[in-house]
C-alpha positions as CSV (number, residue, x, y, z in Angstrom):
1,M,6.9,-215.1,123.8
2,F,5.4,-211.9,125.3
3,Y,8.9,-210.4,125.7
4,E,9.7,-210.9,122.0
5,R,6.5,-209.1,121.0
6,G,6.3,-206.4,123.7
7,A,10.0,-205.7,123.8
8,K,10.2,-205.1,120.0
9,A,8.0,-202.1,120.4
10,L,10.2,-200.8,123.2
11,R,13.4,-201.5,121.3
12,G,11.9,-199.7,118.4
13,V,11.6,-196.6,120.5
14,R,15.1,-197.0,121.7
15,I,16.5,-197.6,118.2
16,A,14.7,-194.6,116.9
17,A,16.2,-192.5,119.7
18,V,19.7,-193.9,118.9
19,V,19.2,-193.3,115.2
20,A,18.1,-189.7,115.9
21,A,21.1,-189.2,118.2
22,T,23.5,-190.6,115.6
23,G,22.1,-188.4,112.9
24,L,22.7,-185.3,115.0
25,A,26.2,-186.5,115.8
26,M,26.9,-186.9,112.1
27,L,25.5,-183.5,111.2
28,S,27.7,-181.9,113.9
29,G,30.8,-183.7,112.5
30,A,31.3,-185.8,115.7
31,T,33.5,-188.8,115.1
32,N,33.5,-190.5,118.5
33,A,31.5,-193.6,119.1
34,A,28.2,-193.1,121.0
35,A,28.6,-193.5,124.7
36,D,27.1,-196.5,126.5
37,T,23.6,-196.0,127.9
38,A,23.6,-196.6,131.6
39,V,20.4,-197.9,133.3
40,K,20.5,-197.2,137.1
41,W,18.8,-199.8,139.1
42,L,18.2,-199.0,142.9
43,H,17.5,-201.9,145.2
44,L,17.7,-202.9,148.9
45,E,18.4,-206.6,148.7
46,T,21.0,-207.7,151.2
47,D,21.3,-211.4,150.4
48,P,24.4,-211.8,148.2
49,T,23.0,-215.0,146.6
50,Y,19.9,-213.1,145.4
51,V,21.9,-210.2,144.1
52,A,24.1,-212.6,142.2
53,V,21.0,-214.0,140.4
54,W,20.1,-210.4,139.4
55,R,23.6,-209.6,138.2
56,K,23.6,-212.7,136.1
57,I,20.4,-211.6,134.4
58,A,21.8,-208.1,133.9
59,D,25.0,-209.5,132.4
60,Q,22.9,-211.7,130.0
61,Y,21.0,-208.6,128.9
62,E,24.1,-206.6,128.4
63,A,25.6,-209.3,126.2
64,Q,22.5,-209.2,124.0
65,H,22.3,-205.4,124.0
66,P,25.8,-203.9,123.3
67,G,26.0,-200.3,124.4
68,V,23.7,-200.8,127.4
69,K,25.1,-201.0,130.9
70,I,23.0,-202.0,133.9
71,Q,24.3,-200.3,137.0
72,M,23.0,-201.9,140.2
73,Q,22.9,-199.5,143.2
74,F,22.2,-200.5,146.8
75,L,20.7,-198.7,149.8
76,A,19.9,-200.4,153.1
77,N,16.3,-200.6,154.0
78,E,16.0,-197.6,156.4
79,A,18.4,-195.5,154.3
80,F,16.3,-196.3,151.3
81,K,13.1,-195.1,152.9
82,A,14.8,-191.9,154.3
83,K,16.8,-190.9,151.2
84,L,14.5,-192.0,148.3
85,P,12.1,-188.9,148.4
86,T,15.1,-186.5,148.1
87,L,16.9,-188.7,145.6
88,L,13.9,-188.9,143.3
89,Q,13.9,-185.1,143.0
90,S,17.7,-184.9,142.2
91,S,19.8,-185.4,139.1
92,D,21.0,-188.7,140.6
93,A,17.6,-190.3,140.6
94,P,17.6,-194.0,139.7
95,D,16.0,-195.1,136.5
96,F,13.9,-197.7,138.4
97,F,13.7,-198.8,142.0
98,F,12.1,-201.2,144.3
99,S,8.6,-200.4,145.6
100,W,6.3,-202.0,148.2
101,G,3.3,-200.7,146.4
102,G,0.3,-199.3,148.3
103,G,0.0,-195.8,149.7
104,V,3.8,-195.0,149.4
105,L,3.8,-195.8,145.7
106,K,0.6,-193.8,145.3
107,Q,2.2,-190.8,147.0
108,Q,5.3,-191.1,144.8
109,E,3.0,-191.2,141.7
110,Q,1.3,-188.0,142.9
111,T,4.6,-186.1,143.2
112,G,5.0,-186.4,139.4
113,T,8.4,-188.1,139.7
114,L,7.3,-191.5,138.2
115,M,6.7,-192.5,134.6
116,D,3.2,-193.5,133.7
117,L,3.7,-197.0,132.3
118,T,0.2,-197.5,131.0
119,A,0.9,-196.8,127.3
120,A,4.2,-198.8,127.2
121,M,2.6,-201.8,128.8
122,N,-0.5,-201.7,126.6
123,A,1.5,-201.4,123.4
124,K,1.3,-204.2,120.8
125,D,-2.1,-205.4,122.1
126,G,-0.9,-205.3,125.6
127,A,1.7,-208.0,125.2
128,W,3.8,-206.7,128.1
129,L,0.8,-206.1,130.3
130,K,-0.7,-209.6,129.7
131,A,2.6,-211.2,130.9
132,Y,1.6,-210.6,134.6
133,N,-1.0,-211.7,137.1
134,L,-3.8,-209.3,136.6
135,A,-4.3,-208.8,140.3
136,A,-0.7,-207.7,140.6
137,V,-1.1,-205.1,137.8
138,K,-4.3,-203.8,139.4
139,G,-2.6,-203.4,142.8
140,L,0.1,-201.1,141.2
141,T,-2.4,-199.0,139.3
142,F,-3.8,-195.7,140.6
143,D,-6.3,-193.5,138.8
144,D,-6.1,-195.9,135.8
145,K,-2.3,-195.3,135.6
146,I,0.2,-198.2,136.0
147,S,2.8,-196.9,138.4
148,A,5.2,-199.9,138.6
149,V,6.1,-203.1,136.8
150,P,5.0,-206.2,138.9
151,Y,7.8,-208.1,140.4
152,K,6.6,-210.5,143.1
153,L,3.6,-211.4,145.1
154,G,3.1,-212.9,148.6
155,T,0.1,-214.1,150.4
156,V,-0.8,-214.5,154.1
157,S,-2.4,-217.8,155.1
158,F,-2.6,-220.1,158.1
159,F,0.1,-222.6,158.8
160,Y,-0.6,-225.4,161.2
161,N,1.2,-228.1,163.2
162,K,-0.2,-231.4,161.9
163,A,0.7,-233.3,165.0
164,L,-1.1,-230.9,167.3
165,F,-4.1,-230.7,165.0
166,A,-4.3,-234.5,165.1
167,K,-4.0,-234.5,168.9
168,A,-6.9,-232.1,169.2
169,G,-8.9,-234.1,166.6
170,V,-9.1,-231.2,164.1
171,D,-9.3,-231.7,160.4
172,A,-7.7,-228.7,158.7
173,T,-9.3,-229.5,155.3
174,A,-12.7,-229.1,156.9
175,I,-12.0,-225.4,157.8
176,K,-13.9,-223.6,155.0
177,T,-15.7,-220.8,156.9
178,W,-15.0,-218.4,159.8
179,D,-17.4,-220.4,161.9
180,D,-15.4,-223.6,161.1
181,Y,-12.3,-221.8,162.2
182,L,-13.7,-220.6,165.5
183,A,-14.9,-224.2,166.2
184,A,-11.4,-225.5,165.5
185,V,-9.9,-222.9,167.9
186,K,-12.3,-224.0,170.6
187,K,-11.5,-227.7,170.1
188,I,-7.7,-227.1,170.1
189,K,-8.0,-225.0,173.3
190,A,-10.1,-227.7,174.9
191,A,-7.2,-230.1,174.2
192,G,-4.9,-228.0,176.3
193,I,-3.0,-226.5,173.4
194,A,-2.6,-222.8,172.6
195,P,-4.4,-222.5,169.3
196,I,-2.5,-219.5,167.7
197,A,0.9,-218.0,168.0
198,G,0.5,-214.2,167.9
199,G,2.9,-211.3,167.7
200,G,0.8,-208.6,169.3
201,G,3.8,-206.6,170.4
202,E,4.5,-205.4,166.9
203,K,0.7,-205.0,166.2
204,W,0.9,-205.5,162.4
205,P,0.7,-209.3,162.6
206,I,-2.7,-208.9,164.3
207,H,-4.0,-206.6,161.5
208,F,-3.9,-209.5,159.1
209,Y,-7.0,-210.9,160.9
210,W,-9.0,-207.6,160.7
211,S,-7.9,-207.0,157.1
212,Y,-9.0,-210.5,155.9
213,L,-12.3,-210.2,157.8
214,V,-13.0,-206.8,156.1
215,M,-12.2,-208.4,152.8
216,R,-14.4,-211.4,153.4
217,D,-17.3,-209.4,154.8
218,G,-17.3,-206.4,152.5
219,G,-15.4,-207.5,149.4
220,Q,-13.4,-205.2,147.2
221,P,-16.2,-202.6,146.6
222,V,-16.5,-201.8,150.4
223,F,-12.8,-201.5,151.0
224,T,-12.3,-199.4,147.8
225,A,-15.1,-197.1,148.9
226,A,-13.7,-196.7,152.4
227,K,-10.1,-195.8,151.2
228,T,-11.5,-193.3,148.6
229,G,-13.7,-191.5,151.1
230,Q,-17.0,-192.8,149.7
231,G,-20.2,-194.0,151.4
232,N,-19.8,-194.8,155.1
233,G,-16.1,-195.1,154.8
234,F,-14.6,-197.3,157.5
235,N,-17.9,-197.1,159.4
236,D,-19.4,-199.4,156.7
237,P,-21.6,-202.1,158.4
238,A,-19.4,-204.8,156.8
239,I,-16.3,-203.3,158.3
240,I,-17.9,-203.0,161.8
241,K,-19.0,-206.6,161.4
242,A,-15.4,-207.7,160.7
243,G,-14.4,-206.0,163.9
244,E,-17.2,-207.9,165.8
245,Q,-15.9,-211.2,164.4
246,L,-12.3,-210.4,165.4
247,A,-13.6,-209.5,168.9
248,A,-15.4,-212.9,169.1
249,L,-12.0,-214.6,168.3
250,G,-10.3,-212.6,171.0
251,K,-12.9,-213.7,173.6
252,L,-11.8,-217.3,173.0
253,D,-8.3,-216.3,174.4
254,P,-6.7,-218.1,171.4
255,F,-3.2,-216.8,171.6
256,Q,-0.2,-217.9,173.7
257,P,0.2,-216.3,177.1
258,G,1.9,-212.9,176.8
259,Y,1.1,-212.5,173.1
260,L,0.5,-208.8,173.4
261,G,4.1,-208.2,174.1
262,A,5.5,-210.8,171.7
263,T,7.4,-209.8,168.5
264,W,6.9,-211.5,165.2
265,P,10.1,-213.5,165.5
266,Q,9.0,-214.7,168.9
267,A,5.6,-215.7,167.6
268,L,7.4,-217.7,164.8
269,G,9.5,-219.3,167.5
270,I,6.5,-220.3,169.6
271,F,5.0,-222.0,166.5
272,G,8.3,-223.6,165.6
273,D,8.8,-224.9,169.1
274,G,5.4,-226.6,169.0
275,K,3.9,-224.4,171.6
276,A,1.0,-223.2,169.4
277,A,-1.0,-225.1,166.8
278,M,-1.1,-222.5,164.1
279,I,0.1,-219.1,162.9
280,L,-1.3,-216.6,160.3
281,G,1.8,-215.7,158.4
282,F,3.7,-215.1,155.2
283,E,4.4,-217.6,152.4
284,N,8.0,-218.2,153.8
285,T,6.7,-219.1,157.3
286,V,8.1,-222.7,157.0
287,A,11.6,-221.4,156.7
288,N,11.2,-218.6,159.2
289,Q,9.8,-220.8,161.9
290,R,12.9,-223.0,161.7
291,T,15.2,-219.9,162.0
292,N,13.3,-218.6,165.1
293,S,12.8,-221.9,166.9
294,G,14.7,-222.6,170.1
295,D,16.8,-225.4,168.5
296,G,17.1,-223.8,165.1
297,K,15.4,-226.7,163.5
298,G,11.8,-226.1,164.3
299,L,9.0,-228.2,162.9
300,A,9.8,-230.7,160.2
301,D,8.5,-229.6,156.8
302,D,6.2,-232.6,156.6
303,N,4.6,-231.6,159.9
304,V,3.5,-228.2,158.7
305,G,0.3,-227.8,156.7
306,R,-1.3,-224.7,155.2
307,F,-4.8,-223.5,154.5
308,A,-6.3,-220.2,153.2
309,F,-8.1,-217.7,155.3
310,P,-11.6,-219.0,155.4
311,A,-14.7,-217.5,153.9
312,V,-17.4,-215.7,155.8
313,T,-20.9,-217.1,155.4
314,G,-23.0,-214.4,153.7
315,G,-20.0,-212.1,153.1
316,A,-19.6,-210.3,149.8
317,G,-15.9,-211.2,149.5
318,L,-14.7,-214.3,147.7
319,A,-12.6,-217.1,149.2
320,T,-10.2,-216.6,146.4
321,D,-9.5,-213.0,147.4
322,T,-6.0,-212.8,148.8
323,L,-4.1,-210.5,151.2
324,G,-0.3,-210.1,151.0
325,G,2.7,-208.3,149.7
326,L,2.8,-206.8,146.3
327,N,6.2,-205.5,145.1
328,G,7.2,-203.9,141.8
329,W,9.7,-201.7,140.1
330,A,8.8,-198.0,139.8
331,V,10.3,-196.1,136.9
332,T,11.3,-192.5,137.1
333,K,10.2,-190.0,134.4
334,K,13.7,-189.4,133.0
335,A,14.5,-193.1,132.6
336,P,15.7,-194.0,129.0
337,P,13.7,-196.4,126.9
338,E,16.4,-199.0,127.7
339,A,15.2,-199.1,131.3
340,L,11.7,-200.3,130.1
341,D,13.3,-202.8,127.8
342,F,15.4,-204.2,130.6
343,L,12.5,-204.3,133.0
344,A,10.5,-206.3,130.5
345,Y,13.4,-208.7,130.3
346,L,14.1,-208.8,134.0
347,T,10.5,-209.7,134.8
348,N,9.7,-212.1,132.0
349,A,8.5,-215.6,132.8
350,E,12.0,-217.2,132.2
351,N,13.8,-214.9,134.5
352,E,11.1,-214.8,137.2
353,R,11.2,-218.6,137.1
354,A,15.0,-218.5,137.7
355,M,14.4,-216.2,140.7
356,A,11.7,-218.5,142.0
357,Q,14.0,-221.5,141.7
358,A,16.5,-219.5,143.8
359,G,13.9,-219.1,146.5
360,M,13.7,-215.4,146.0
361,L,10.0,-214.9,145.3
362,I,6.5,-216.1,144.2
363,P,6.6,-214.6,140.7
364,A,4.2,-212.1,139.3
365,A,4.9,-213.3,135.7
366,I,2.3,-215.7,134.4
367,G,3.9,-219.1,133.6
368,A,6.8,-218.8,136.1
369,E,5.0,-220.5,139.0
370,D,6.5,-223.9,138.2
371,G,9.9,-222.5,139.4
372,V,8.6,-222.2,143.0
373,K,10.3,-224.7,145.4
374,G,8.5,-226.6,148.1
375,P,4.9,-227.8,148.3
376,L,3.6,-225.1,150.6
377,M,5.3,-222.3,148.7
378,G,3.9,-223.9,145.6
379,D,0.4,-223.9,147.1
380,A,0.8,-220.2,147.8
381,A,1.9,-219.6,144.2
382,E,-1.1,-221.6,142.9
383,Q,-3.5,-219.6,145.1
384,L,-2.1,-216.3,143.9
385,A,-2.2,-217.4,140.3
386,H,-6.0,-217.7,140.7
387,S,-6.5,-214.7,143.0
388,T,-9.6,-212.7,142.2
389,W,-8.5,-209.7,144.2
390,H,-5.0,-209.4,145.6
391,Q,-5.0,-206.7,148.3
392,N,-1.7,-205.2,149.5
393,F,-1.4,-205.1,153.3
394,F,-3.8,-202.6,154.7
395,D,-1.2,-200.8,156.8
396,Q,0.9,-200.2,153.6
397,D,-2.0,-199.6,151.2
398,L,-3.5,-196.9,153.4
399,G,-0.2,-195.1,154.0
400,P,1.8,-194.8,157.2
401,S,-0.5,-192.5,159.2
402,V,-3.7,-194.5,158.7
403,G,-1.9,-197.8,158.6
404,R,-0.5,-197.2,162.1
405,V,-4.1,-196.7,163.4
406,V,-5.3,-199.8,161.7
407,N,-2.6,-201.9,163.5
408,D,-3.5,-200.3,166.8
409,V,-7.2,-200.9,166.3
410,A,-6.7,-204.5,165.3
411,V,-4.9,-205.2,168.6
412,G,-7.4,-203.1,170.6
413,I,-10.4,-205.0,169.2
414,V,-9.0,-208.5,169.6
415,S,-7.8,-207.8,173.2
416,G,-11.1,-206.2,174.1
417,Q,-9.7,-202.8,174.8
418,I,-11.9,-201.0,172.3
419,T,-15.2,-201.9,170.6
420,P,-15.5,-202.8,167.0
421,K,-17.6,-199.7,166.3
422,D,-15.0,-197.4,168.1
423,G,-12.3,-199.1,166.1
424,S,-13.9,-198.3,162.8
425,Q,-14.4,-194.7,163.9
426,Q,-10.8,-194.4,164.8
427,V,-9.7,-195.6,161.4
428,Q,-12.2,-193.3,159.7
429,D,-10.9,-190.3,161.8
430,A,-7.3,-191.1,160.9
431,F,-8.3,-191.4,157.2
432,E,-10.1,-188.0,157.2
433,Q,-7.2,-186.3,159.0
434,D,-4.8,-187.8,156.4
435,Q,-6.9,-186.1,153.6
436,L,-6.4,-182.6,155.0
C-alpha cells in the first residue's frame, strides 16, 4: 500500500530524530523517558459524528505509534478565519490545519508560515503523492510547491426534478452542450414551470454559471493566464464570450420570481418544494434540498437526477473539467515529522473510505471512491475521479477582493445590469488593484 511505502520514509526521518534526541539525552546523563510528541490538529468541524470518526482514526494511530499524541483543536468558522493569521505567527501555531485552498492558501504560503510538502510527498518515487487524485494535488500547488495535503473534493453540477422534466418533455440525458441546455430551459419555461432555482441574493451561487462557462470556453490555459496577469487577462475573448452566453441565459428569464433576493437555502427550498425544475449546486444537494424544503422532506431521492455542466461547442475546455470545492490540510513549518506521518495515515485510502461511508466527503484519495454513499454522490465521485482539471471556486481561488467582484459581475451579467465586456473589465480592474 502507498502508506506503507511512503510512510516508511517519513517514519525514518522521525526515528532518526528520536535516535538523535535520545543520544543527546544519554550524553547529558538524563534518565527520564522521552516526552510524548504532540501533534496539534486545528479544525472547524462542528458535527460531533464526523469529529468522532476523526478521533477514532487518531486513536488507532496513537495505538500503533506509542509516544505520539494527536491533539484535536477546534475553532468555529468565523473565529478560525479571524484568528488563524495571528495564530500562524505565534508559538501556539497548529502543526496542521484545515484549508479551503485557492487564494487564501496561496497567501498563507507566501507568508512563509507553511511547510513546502513537495519533497516529502515525492519521496520514495512519489508514493505519497500518487495516492491522491492528480487534479486535487495540482489545485493545492503554487509555484511548483505543494502547500497542503489533499483531503476532499466536491463538484458543482445540475440536479433536476425528474417529474417536472417529464412533464415538460425534456430528456436530461440529451443535454450535452450549452445550446442543448438553453433549449431545455425554453421547453421547461413553455410548460409553465420555472426552469432554475437561483440564489441571487448571496451572489456566489450565480458565479457558478459564469465560472463554468469561462472554463468551457477558454479551458485551463485562458483562466491560468488571466489569474497570473498574462495576455489579455480577464478581457480574453473567451471570457467575454462566457459572459455573453450567461447574458443569453438571463434573457430567457429562467429563474424563479424574486431570485435576485433569494438566499441559497431559499433556492434549495424552491427546488425541494418542486417549484423549479433544476438547480446548479453542490454534491450534497439531495440532502440539503430536503432540509430546506417546506415540509422537511423535499423531493424523494428517486425523483432527483443529476447531469454535469454541459460542454460548449467549439470551446477549448473539456467536458471532463470540473468546478468545485478543494480542501486540504496545510502544515506549518515547525511541525514535527510525526505530523506528516499522521497526515499520510489520516488521508490514506482506507481512512478516506471510512470518512466517505460516514457521509463526510468525496475522497481525494485514489481507491476510496467506493465508500461514497448514494447513487448521485457516487456519480459525483466518479466524475471527480476522472476530472481532467478540477478548478476551485473562482471566488475562492482569486482571493476575497477579486472574488467579491466576480460574484457581483456574474449577477450583473445574468440580470442584464452590466454588459459581458464591462463585467470582464471590472474583474480585470479588481485583479490589477489586488496586485498593487
